[in-house]
N, C-alpha and C positions, 0 to 999 in steps of 0.2 A: 537276588538283590536288584532292585530297580534303580532308575536314575534319581528318583526322589530320595531314596535311602542314601545313595552315594553323596548327594548334595548335603544331606544332614550330617554325614560323617565328616565331610570336608569342613563344614561349619564348626563342628566340635573340635576338630584338629586346629582350626584357626583360633578358637577360644583358648585352647591349651597353649598354643604358641604365644598368644598375648599375655597369658598368665606368667609363662616362663620369662618373657621379656621384661615384665613388670617387676619380677623378683629382685629386691635390692640385695646387693652383696653376693650375687650368684658366683662371682669369680673369686671371692675372698675365702680364706680358710674357715672363717666363722662369721656369722651375721645374726642380727636380731630382727625378727619380723613378728608382728602380731599374728598369732595363730588364727584369730577370728577373721583377719583379712584374707588369708589363704582359704579358710574353710568356706567362706561365703562364695568365693569363685568356684571352688571345687564342687560344692553342692549343686550349683547351676549346671555344671558339665555332667555330673552324675545324673541329674534329672533328665537332661537331654538324651543321654544314652539309654536310660530306662524307658523313655517314650519310644525311642527307635527300636528297642529290643522287645517291647511289650508284645506278648503273644508268641514270641519266637523262643524265649528263654524263660525258664522258671528258676528264680532265685529263692533260696531258703534264707531269708534275712535273719541274721543273728545266730545262725547255726553253723558250727564248725563240723566238718566231716573228716 
């Protein structure tokens, strides 16, 4: 893993921390959040990870082993 890969991982971690900090009611026993709001942010993080792992990992999308 080179320095550029590490920087990308740090950026992804930062995005996840921001998403966590944004979550309303995270300290409450229950909370209502629009799933679409979370999904939009998560798909961005997943896409960044996919780009970083491209050529290094082979995912079998939609297949359970």
